[in-house]
N, C-alpha and C positions, 0 to 999 in steps of 0.2 A: 372526081374532079379535083385537081390540085390547084391551090392558090399560090404556089411558090414555096419558099422555105423561109423560116424565121429562127431567131435565136432566143432561147429562154433558159432559165435556171431551174434546176431541180431543188424543191424545198427540203428534201430529205438530206442530200449529201452536199448540195451547193455547187455541183459541177454545172458548167455552161455548155450547152450543146445546140447543134443546128438540127431542126426537125422540119418535116414536110407539113405544111398547113393544108388540111383536108376539108375545111369548112369556112364559110364567110363570117358567121357570127355564132357565138355560143362558147361552150366549154369543151375543149378537145382533150381527150385522155391520151397521155403520152407515157411511154415506158422509157425511163432514164437509161442512157447508154452506158453509164458508169456503174450505178448501184442496182439497176434492173427493177426498181420500184416504179409503180404507176403514180402519176399525178395529173391534175387537170390544169390546163393553161387556158386562160380566157382569150378568145379571138374576137376581134371587131374589125369589120371591113376587110377581112382577109389578112390581118396582121395580128401578131401577139401583142397584148396590151401591157404585158409585164407582170400581171397578177397570176400567181400560181397557187394552187392549194392541193 
């Protein structure tokens, strides 16, 4: 189930990308479109919170 798309920033290279949100709450693992490294973006109520690790 998809909750839409959201914009978040990669903590490794700093690039900003649009990604599909696949969960309502929790930490979603994302692969950066620029540097191809994985990072976790926090999701709350189907939206990125802006916190990445």
